[in-house]
PyMOL Python script that loads the backbone (N, CA, C, O; Angstrom):
from pymol import cmd

cmd.read_pdbstr("""\
ATOM      1  N   MET A   1      41.649  91.333  43.759  1.00  0.00           N
ATOM      2  CA  MET A   1      43.563  91.088  43.603  1.00  0.00           C
ATOM      3  C   MET A   1      44.468  90.850  44.956  1.00  0.00           C
ATOM      4  O   MET A   1      44.654  91.485  45.994  1.00  0.00           O
ATOM      5  N   LYS A   2      44.954  89.551  44.381  1.00  0.00           N
ATOM      6  CA  LYS A   2      46.414  88.869  44.710  1.00  0.00           C
ATOM      7  C   LYS A   2      47.596  89.827  44.689  1.00  0.00           C
ATOM      8  O   LYS A   2      48.044  90.357  43.672  1.00  0.00           O
ATOM      9  N   LYS A   3      48.071  89.997  45.994  1.00  0.00           N
ATOM     10  CA  LYS A   3      49.635  90.685  46.128  1.00  0.00           C
ATOM     11  C   LYS A   3      51.117  89.497  46.471  1.00  0.00           C
ATOM     12  O   LYS A   3      50.846  88.327  46.737  1.00  0.00           O
ATOM     13  N   ILE A   4      52.401  89.892  46.430  1.00  0.00           N
ATOM     14  CA  ILE A   4      53.131  89.144  47.562  1.00  0.00           C
ATOM     15  C   ILE A   4      53.593  90.228  48.117  1.00  0.00           C
ATOM     16  O   ILE A   4      54.092  91.069  47.370  1.00  0.00           O
ATOM     17  N   VAL A   5      53.540  90.489  49.635  1.00  0.00           N
ATOM     18  CA  VAL A   5      54.273  91.078  50.523  1.00  0.00           C
ATOM     19  C   VAL A   5      55.389  90.838  51.278  1.00  0.00           C
ATOM     20  O   VAL A   5      54.856  90.435  52.312  1.00  0.00           O
ATOM     21  N   ALA A   6      57.076  90.791  51.566  1.00  0.00           N
ATOM     22  CA  ALA A   6      57.566  90.857  51.841  1.00  0.00           C
ATOM     23  C   ALA A   6      58.444  91.655  52.732  1.00  0.00           C
ATOM     24  O   ALA A   6      58.908  92.732  52.356  1.00  0.00           O
ATOM     25  N   ILE A   7      58.693  91.135  53.947  1.00  0.00           N
ATOM     26  CA  ILE A   7      59.082  91.610  55.304  1.00  0.00           C
ATOM     27  C   ILE A   7      60.892  91.989  55.191  1.00  0.00           C
ATOM     28  O   ILE A   7      61.464  91.062  55.765  1.00  0.00           O
ATOM     29  N   PHE A   8      61.688  92.775  54.781  1.00  0.00           N
ATOM     30  CA  PHE A   8      62.509  92.768  54.778  1.00  0.00           C
ATOM     31  C   PHE A   8      63.619  93.142  55.872  1.00  0.00           C
ATOM     32  O   PHE A   8      63.064  94.039  56.507  1.00  0.00           O
ATOM     33  N   LYS A   9      65.072  92.915  56.520  1.00  0.00           N
ATOM     34  CA  LYS A   9      65.774  94.395  57.375  1.00  0.00           C
ATOM     35  C   LYS A   9      66.724  94.182  56.689  1.00  0.00           C
ATOM     36  O   LYS A   9      67.315  93.315  56.045  1.00  0.00           O
ATOM     37  N   THR A  10      66.738  96.356  57.324  1.00  0.00           N
ATOM     38  CA  THR A  10      68.488  96.509  56.081  1.00  0.00           C
ATOM     39  C   THR A  10      69.346  96.480  57.159  1.00  0.00           C
ATOM     40  O   THR A  10      68.978  96.160  58.289  1.00  0.00           O
ATOM     41  N   SER A  11      70.289  96.746  56.916  1.00  0.00           N
ATOM     42  CA  SER A  11      71.644  96.408  56.501  1.00  0.00           C
ATOM     43  C   SER A  11      72.130  97.880  58.368  1.00  0.00           C
ATOM     44  O   SER A  11      73.260  98.210  58.728  1.00  0.00           O
ATOM     45  N   ASP A  12      70.451  98.426  59.165  1.00  0.00           N
ATOM     46  CA  ASP A  12      71.041  98.961  60.012  1.00  0.00           C
ATOM     47  C   ASP A  12      70.049  97.669  61.469  1.00  0.00           C
ATOM     48  O   ASP A  12      70.235  97.485  62.672  1.00  0.00           O
ATOM     49  N   GLY A  13      68.968  97.039  60.355  1.00  0.00           N
ATOM     50  CA  GLY A  13      68.485  96.653  60.749  1.00  0.00           C
ATOM     51  C   GLY A  13      67.245  97.053  61.745  1.00  0.00           C
ATOM     52  O   GLY A  13      66.836  96.642  62.831  1.00  0.00           O
ATOM     53  N   ARG A  14      66.836  98.131  60.754  1.00  0.00           N
ATOM     54  CA  ARG A  14      64.899  98.134  61.042  1.00  0.00           C
ATOM     55  C   ARG A  14      64.182  97.192  59.915  1.00  0.00           C
ATOM     56  O   ARG A  14      64.852  96.408  59.244  1.00  0.00           O
ATOM     57  N   SER A  15      63.056  97.301  59.791  1.00  0.00           N
ATOM     58  CA  SER A  15      62.453  96.238  58.553  1.00  0.00           C
ATOM     59  C   SER A  15      61.649  97.418  57.529  1.00  0.00           C
ATOM     60  O   SER A  15      61.545  98.640  57.641  1.00  0.00           O
ATOM     61  N   GLN A  16      61.184  96.528  56.580  1.00  0.00           N
ATOM     62  CA  GLN A  16      61.356  97.382  55.071  1.00  0.00           C
ATOM     63  C   GLN A  16      60.981  96.081  54.608  1.00  0.00           C
ATOM     64  O   GLN A  16      61.469  94.951  54.648  1.00  0.00           O
ATOM     65  N   THR A  17      59.440  96.890  53.933  1.00  0.00           N
ATOM     66  CA  THR A  17      58.461  96.333  53.435  1.00  0.00           C
ATOM     67  C   THR A  17      59.064  96.233  52.026  1.00  0.00           C
ATOM     68  O   THR A  17      60.083  96.888  51.808  1.00  0.00           O
ATOM     69  N   TRP A  18      58.509  95.438  50.993  1.00  0.00           N
ATOM     70  CA  TRP A  18      57.851  95.502  49.806  1.00  0.00           C
ATOM     71  C   TRP A  18      57.513  94.418  49.093  1.00  0.00           C
ATOM     72  O   TRP A  18      57.909  93.288  49.381  1.00  0.00           O
ATOM     73  N   SER A  19      56.433  94.803  47.692  1.00  0.00           N
ATOM     74  CA  SER A  19      55.208  93.969  48.010  1.00  0.00           C
ATOM     75  C   SER A  19      55.103  93.762  46.151  1.00  0.00           C
ATOM     76  O   SER A  19      55.493  94.850  45.728  1.00  0.00           O
ATOM     77  N   TYR A  20      54.894  93.219  45.415  1.00  0.00           N
ATOM     78  CA  TYR A  20      54.579  92.729  44.203  1.00  0.00           C
ATOM     79  C   TYR A  20      53.424  92.689  43.742  1.00  0.00           C
ATOM     80  O   TYR A  20      52.878  91.864  44.475  1.00  0.00           O
ATOM     81  N   PRO A  21      52.042  93.322  42.388  1.00  0.00           N
ATOM     82  CA  PRO A  21      51.090  92.811  42.630  1.00  0.00           C
ATOM     83  C   PRO A  21      51.128  92.185  41.786  1.00  0.00           C
ATOM     84  O   PRO A  21      52.078  92.350  41.020  1.00  0.00           O
ATOM     85  N   SER A  22      49.713  90.720  41.353  1.00  0.00           N
ATOM     86  CA  SER A  22      49.646  89.540  40.065  1.00  0.00           C
ATOM     87  C   SER A  22      50.830  89.052  40.743  1.00  0.00           C
ATOM     88  O   SER A  22      51.044  90.261  40.657  1.00  0.00           O
ATOM     89  N   PRO A  23      51.442  88.721  41.105  1.00  0.00           N
ATOM     90  CA  PRO A  23      52.255  87.752  41.895  1.00  0.00           C
ATOM     91  C   PRO A  23      52.297  85.874  40.998  1.00  0.00           C
ATOM     92  O   PRO A  23      53.277  85.136  40.901  1.00  0.00           O
ATOM     93  N   GLY A  24      50.640  85.583  40.419  1.00  0.00           N
ATOM     94  CA  GLY A  24      50.126  84.478  39.870  1.00  0.00           C
ATOM     95  C   GLY A  24      50.633  82.992  41.241  1.00  0.00           C
ATOM     96  O   GLY A  24      51.040  83.365  42.342  1.00  0.00           O
ATOM     97  N   GLU A  25      50.576  82.208  41.086  1.00  0.00           N
ATOM     98  CA  GLU A  25      50.280  81.536  41.810  1.00  0.00           C
ATOM     99  C   GLU A  25      51.498  79.807  41.367  1.00  0.00           C
ATOM    100  O   GLU A  25      52.186  79.728  40.350  1.00  0.00           O
ATOM    101  N   GLY A  26      51.429  78.987  42.176  1.00  0.00           N
ATOM    102  CA  GLY A  26      52.041  77.669  41.649  1.00  0.00           C
ATOM    103  C   GLY A  26      53.718  77.822  42.002  1.00  0.00           C
ATOM    104  O   GLY A  26      54.175  76.686  42.127  1.00  0.00           O
ATOM    105  N   LYS A  27      54.385  78.482  42.127  1.00  0.00           N
ATOM    106  CA  LYS A  27      55.678  78.391  42.661  1.00  0.00           C
ATOM    107  C   LYS A  27      55.939  77.872  44.528  1.00  0.00           C
ATOM    108  O   LYS A  27      55.137  78.170  45.413  1.00  0.00           O
ATOM    109  N   ALA A  28      56.756  77.365  44.673  1.00  0.00           N
ATOM    110  CA  ALA A  28      56.843  76.513  45.995  1.00  0.00           C
ATOM    111  C   ALA A  28      58.114  77.695  46.605  1.00  0.00           C
ATOM    112  O   ALA A  28      59.231  78.176  46.416  1.00  0.00           O
ATOM    113  N   PRO A  29      56.881  77.671  47.471  1.00  0.00           N
ATOM    114  CA  PRO A  29      57.987  78.726  49.197  1.00  0.00           C
ATOM    115  C   PRO A  29      59.104  78.889  49.058  1.00  0.00           C
ATOM    116  O   PRO A  29      59.459  80.038  49.324  1.00  0.00           O
ATOM    117  N   GLU A  30      60.405  77.757  48.522  1.00  0.00           N
ATOM    118  CA  GLU A  30      61.521  77.455  48.501  1.00  0.00           C
ATOM    119  C   GLU A  30      61.918  78.232  47.876  1.00  0.00           C
ATOM    120  O   GLU A  30      62.788  79.000  48.288  1.00  0.00           O
ATOM    121  N   GLU A  31      61.219  78.319  46.202  1.00  0.00           N
ATOM    122  CA  GLU A  31      61.677  78.984  45.492  1.00  0.00           C
ATOM    123  C   GLU A  31      61.211  81.361  45.177  1.00  0.00           C
ATOM    124  O   GLU A  31      61.652  82.439  44.781  1.00  0.00           O
ATOM    125  N   ILE A  32      59.979  80.583  45.817  1.00  0.00           N
ATOM    126  CA  ILE A  32      59.773  82.134  46.215  1.00  0.00           C
ATOM    127  C   ILE A  32      60.413  83.476  47.207  1.00  0.00           C
ATOM    128  O   ILE A  32      60.299  84.697  47.309  1.00  0.00           O
ATOM    129  N   ARG A  33      61.365  81.981  48.017  1.00  0.00           N
ATOM    130  CA  ARG A  33      62.204  82.702  49.286  1.00  0.00           C
ATOM    131  C   ARG A  33      63.767  83.016  48.095  1.00  0.00           C
ATOM    132  O   ARG A  33      64.494  84.006  48.018  1.00  0.00           O
ATOM    133  N   GLY A  34      63.794  81.838  47.407  1.00  0.00           N
ATOM    134  CA  GLY A  34      65.229  82.341  46.562  1.00  0.00           C
ATOM    135  C   GLY A  34      64.699  83.489  45.739  1.00  0.00           C
ATOM    136  O   GLY A  34      65.052  84.664  45.647  1.00  0.00           O
ATOM    137  N   LEU A  35      63.972  82.954  45.306  1.00  0.00           N
ATOM    138  CA  LEU A  35      64.141  85.035  44.396  1.00  0.00           C
ATOM    139  C   LEU A  35      64.379  85.819  45.176  1.00  0.00           C
ATOM    140  O   LEU A  35      65.395  86.459  44.906  1.00  0.00           O
ATOM    141  N   LEU A  36      63.681  86.204  46.459  1.00  0.00           N
ATOM    142  CA  LEU A  36      63.393  86.853  47.679  1.00  0.00           C
ATOM    143  C   LEU A  36      64.943  87.418  47.879  1.00  0.00           C
ATOM    144  O   LEU A  36      65.574  88.469  47.984  1.00  0.00           O
ATOM    145  N   GLU A  37      65.048  86.497  47.864  1.00  0.00           N
ATOM    146  CA  GLU A  37      67.040  86.589  48.464  1.00  0.00           C
ATOM    147  C   GLU A  37      67.710  87.440  47.905  1.00  0.00           C
ATOM    148  O   GLU A  37      68.424  88.334  48.358  1.00  0.00           O
ATOM    149  N   ARG A  38      67.313  86.961  46.290  1.00  0.00           N
ATOM    150  CA  ARG A  38      68.375  87.395  45.266  1.00  0.00           C
ATOM    151  C   ARG A  38      68.171  89.734  45.563  1.00  0.00           C
ATOM    152  O   ARG A  38      69.069  90.576  45.571  1.00  0.00           O
ATOM    153  N   LEU A  39      67.037  89.869  45.695  1.00  0.00           N
ATOM    154  CA  LEU A  39      66.749  91.359  45.779  1.00  0.00           C
ATOM    155  C   LEU A  39      67.993  91.634  46.730  1.00  0.00           C
ATOM    156  O   LEU A  39      68.432  92.775  46.580  1.00  0.00           O
ATOM    157  N   THR A  40      68.987  90.510  48.115  1.00  0.00           N
ATOM    158  CA  THR A  40      69.435  91.328  48.748  1.00  0.00           C
ATOM    159  C   THR A  40      71.182  91.301  48.094  1.00  0.00           C
ATOM    160  O   THR A  40      72.283  91.709  48.463  1.00  0.00           O
ATOM    161  N   MET A  41      70.845  90.868  47.416  1.00  0.00           N
ATOM    162  CA  MET A  41      72.073  90.781  46.421  1.00  0.00           C
ATOM    163  C   MET A  41      72.255  91.761  45.600  1.00  0.00           C
ATOM    164  O   MET A  41      73.163  91.455  44.827  1.00  0.00           O
ATOM    165  N   LEU A  42      71.889  92.667  45.410  1.00  0.00           N
ATOM    166  CA  LEU A  42      71.542  93.706  44.336  1.00  0.00           C
ATOM    167  C   LEU A  42      71.713  95.130  45.643  1.00  0.00           C
ATOM    168  O   LEU A  42      71.266  95.802  46.573  1.00  0.00           O
ATOM    169  N   ASN A  43      72.634  94.831  44.803  1.00  0.00           N
ATOM    170  CA  ASN A  43      72.995  96.761  45.461  1.00  0.00           C
ATOM    171  C   ASN A  43      72.470  98.138  44.832  1.00  0.00           C
ATOM    172  O   ASN A  43      73.176  99.128  44.644  1.00  0.00           O
ATOM    173  N   LEU A  44      70.785  98.000  44.471  1.00  0.00           N
ATOM    174  CA  LEU A  44      70.287  99.180  43.678  1.00  0.00           C
ATOM    175  C   LEU A  44      69.644  99.583  44.754  1.00  0.00           C
ATOM    176  O   LEU A  44      69.003 100.627  44.646  1.00  0.00           O
ATOM    177  N   PHE A  45      69.645  99.262  45.341  1.00  0.00           N
ATOM    178  CA  PHE A  45      67.942 100.324  46.909  1.00  0.00           C
ATOM    179  C   PHE A  45      69.224 100.054  47.892  1.00  0.00           C
ATOM    180  O   PHE A  45      69.648  99.043  48.451  1.00  0.00           O
ATOM    181  N   LYS A  46      69.713 101.626  47.841  1.00  0.00           N
ATOM    182  CA  LYS A  46      70.087 102.625  49.376  1.00  0.00           C
ATOM    183  C   LYS A  46      69.089 103.208  49.470  1.00  0.00           C
ATOM    184  O   LYS A  46      68.068 103.041  48.803  1.00  0.00           O
ATOM    185  N   LYS A  47      69.360 104.256  50.650  1.00  0.00           N
ATOM    186  CA  LYS A  47      68.914 105.079  51.279  1.00  0.00           C
ATOM    187  C   LYS A  47      69.928 105.623  52.095  1.00  0.00           C
ATOM    188  O   LYS A  47      70.400 104.814  52.895  1.00  0.00           O
ATOM    189  N   ASN A  48      70.548 107.134  52.131  1.00  0.00           N
ATOM    190  CA  ASN A  48      71.883 107.536  53.070  1.00  0.00           C
ATOM    191  C   ASN A  48      72.372 106.523  53.567  1.00  0.00           C
ATOM    192  O   ASN A  48      72.671 106.443  54.759  1.00  0.00           O
ATOM    193  N   GLY A  49      72.541 105.489  52.618  1.00  0.00           N
ATOM    194  CA  GLY A  49      73.873 104.670  53.042  1.00  0.00           C
ATOM    195  C   GLY A  49      73.781 102.721  53.060  1.00  0.00           C
ATOM    196  O   GLY A  49      74.381 101.725  52.654  1.00  0.00           O
ATOM    197  N   GLU A  50      72.472 103.186  53.912  1.00  0.00           N
ATOM    198  CA  GLU A  50      72.164 102.236  54.017  1.00  0.00           C
ATOM    199  C   GLU A  50      71.532 101.326  52.965  1.00  0.00           C
ATOM    200  O   GLU A  50      71.153 101.789  51.889  1.00  0.00           O
ATOM    201  N   LYS A  51      71.355  99.305  53.446  1.00  0.00           N
ATOM    202  CA  LYS A  51      70.963  98.804  52.133  1.00  0.00           C
ATOM    203  C   LYS A  51      69.030  99.084  52.777  1.00  0.00           C
ATOM    204  O   LYS A  51      68.491  99.309  53.860  1.00  0.00           O
ATOM    205  N   LEU A  52      68.702  98.942  51.717  1.00  0.00           N
ATOM    206  CA  LEU A  52      67.015  98.647  52.567  1.00  0.00           C
ATOM    207  C   LEU A  52      67.162  97.666  52.121  1.00  0.00           C
ATOM    208  O   LEU A  52      68.309  97.589  52.560  1.00  0.00           O
ATOM    209  N   TYR A  53      66.998  96.392  51.395  1.00  0.00           N
ATOM    210  CA  TYR A  53      66.792  94.992  51.269  1.00  0.00           C
ATOM    211  C   TYR A  53      67.415  94.195  52.097  1.00  0.00           C
ATOM    212  O   TYR A  53      66.999  93.037  52.054  1.00  0.00           O
ATOM    213  N   ASN A  54      68.561  94.470  53.093  1.00  0.00           N
ATOM    214  CA  ASN A  54      69.556  93.404  53.413  1.00  0.00           C
ATOM    215  C   ASN A  54      69.443  91.638  53.568  1.00  0.00           C
ATOM    216  O   ASN A  54      70.254  90.772  53.239  1.00  0.00           O
ATOM    217  N   GLN A  55      67.790  91.505  54.347  1.00  0.00           N
ATOM    218  CA  GLN A  55      67.439  90.526  54.469  1.00  0.00           C
ATOM    219  C   GLN A  55      66.628  89.887  54.462  1.00  0.00           C
ATOM    220  O   GLN A  55      65.605  90.572  54.430  1.00  0.00           O
ATOM    221  N   VAL A  56      66.338  88.505  54.478  1.00  0.00           N
ATOM    222  CA  VAL A  56      65.137  88.321  54.176  1.00  0.00           C
ATOM    223  C   VAL A  56      64.557  87.983  54.967  1.00  0.00           C
ATOM    224  O   VAL A  56      64.996  87.013  55.584  1.00  0.00           O
ATOM    225  N   VAL A  57      62.494  88.931  55.644  1.00  0.00           N
ATOM    226  CA  VAL A  57      63.153  87.715  56.825  1.00  0.00           C
ATOM    227  C   VAL A  57      61.050  87.680  56.968  1.00  0.00           C
ATOM    228  O   VAL A  57      60.427  87.795  58.023  1.00  0.00           O
ATOM    229  N   SER A  58      60.565  87.529  55.853  1.00  0.00           N
ATOM    230  CA  SER A  58      59.214  86.398  55.670  1.00  0.00           C
ATOM    231  C   SER A  58      57.904  87.390  54.297  1.00  0.00           C
ATOM    232  O   SER A  58      57.522  88.471  53.849  1.00  0.00           O
ATOM    233  N   ALA A  59      57.795  86.109  54.265  1.00  0.00           N
ATOM    234  CA  ALA A  59      56.584  86.917  52.982  1.00  0.00           C
ATOM    235  C   ALA A  59      55.819  85.997  52.814  1.00  0.00           C
ATOM    236  O   ALA A  59      56.020  84.784  52.889  1.00  0.00           O
ATOM    237  N   LYS A  60      54.671  86.718  52.518  1.00  0.00           N
ATOM    238  CA  LYS A  60      53.264  86.467  52.579  1.00  0.00           C
ATOM    239  C   LYS A  60      52.626  86.425  50.894  1.00  0.00           C
ATOM    240  O   LYS A  60      53.440  86.651  49.999  1.00  0.00           O
ATOM    241  N   TYR A  61      50.800  86.057  50.420  1.00  0.00           N
ATOM    242  CA  TYR A  61      50.333  87.058  49.780  1.00  0.00           C
ATOM    243  C   TYR A  61      49.497  87.255  50.655  1.00  0.00           C
ATOM    244  O   TYR A  61      49.327  86.587  51.675  1.00  0.00           O
ATOM    245  N   VAL A  62      48.806  88.383  50.233  1.00  0.00           N
ATOM    246  CA  VAL A  62      47.194  89.401  51.205  1.00  0.00           C
ATOM    247  C   VAL A  62      46.628  88.972  49.116  1.00  0.00           C
ATOM    248  O   VAL A  62      47.181  88.619  48.075  1.00  0.00           O
ATOM    249  N   GLU A  63      45.340  89.303  49.580  1.00  0.00           N
ATOM    250  CA  GLU A  63      44.272  89.245  48.564  1.00  0.00           C
ATOM    251  C   GLU A  63      43.146  90.768  49.408  1.00  0.00           C
ATOM    252  O   GLU A  63      42.579  90.824  50.499  1.00  0.00           O
ATOM    253  N   THR A  64      43.252  91.816  48.212  1.00  0.00           N
ATOM    254  CA  THR A  64      42.562  92.788  48.579  1.00  0.00           C
ATOM    255  C   THR A  64      40.622  91.996  48.510  1.00  0.00           C
ATOM    256  O   THR A  64      40.581  92.139  49.732  1.00  0.00           O
ATOM    257  N   VAL A  65      39.626  91.563  48.273  1.00  0.00           N
ATOM    258  CA  VAL A  65      38.453  92.333  48.595  1.00  0.00           C
ATOM    259  C   VAL A  65      37.568  93.858  48.956  1.00  0.00           C
ATOM    260  O   VAL A  65      37.384  94.585  49.932  1.00  0.00           O
ATOM    261  N   GLU A  66      36.963  93.771  46.723  1.00  0.00           N
ATOM    262  CA  GLU A  66      37.046  95.168  47.125  1.00  0.00           C
ATOM    263  C   GLU A  66      35.199  94.801  46.761  1.00  0.00           C
ATOM    264  O   GLU A  66      34.785  93.984  45.939  1.00  0.00           O
ATOM    265  N   THR A  67      34.532  95.519  47.487  1.00  0.00           N
ATOM    266  CA  THR A  67      32.754  95.311  47.720  1.00  0.00           C
ATOM    267  C   THR A  67      32.348  96.650  47.195  1.00  0.00           C
ATOM    268  O   THR A  67      32.495  97.617  47.942  1.00  0.00           O
ATOM    269  N   ILE A  68      31.862  96.817  46.011  1.00  0.00           N
ATOM    270  CA  ILE A  68      30.765  98.232  45.572  1.00  0.00           C
ATOM    271  C   ILE A  68      29.954  98.229  46.665  1.00  0.00           C
ATOM    272  O   ILE A  68      29.091  97.381  46.892  1.00  0.00           O
ATOM    273  N   ILE A  69      30.145  98.899  47.149  1.00  0.00           N
ATOM    274  CA  ILE A  69      29.246 100.219  47.521  1.00  0.00           C
ATOM    275  C   ILE A  69      28.085 101.037  46.478  1.00  0.00           C
ATOM    276  O   ILE A  69      26.916 100.745  46.729  1.00  0.00           O
ATOM    277  N   PHE A  70      28.290 101.943  45.436  1.00  0.00           N
ATOM    278  CA  PHE A  70      26.897 102.270  45.084  1.00  0.00           C
ATOM    279  C   PHE A  70      27.892 102.139  43.240  1.00  0.00           C
ATOM    280  O   PHE A  70      27.276 102.329  42.191  1.00  0.00           O
TER     281      PHE A  70
END
""", "prot")
cmd.dss("prot")
cmd.show_as("cartoon", "prot")
cmd.util.cbc("prot")
cmd.orient("prot")
């Protein structure tokens, strides 16, 4: 299973992780960055007055490999 994991900085400078399962592939890195930067424009994600997704720092694909034991 593949997912995209992005790291953001909060308005207080702390790190915040966001992930999206089954993102599909084929998008250019610039397009992914643009989509993630759109999240920073939303004022939906706040906690105690702190904006959780204030600035995009990085993004990567993470693939989980499951091995059945029994």
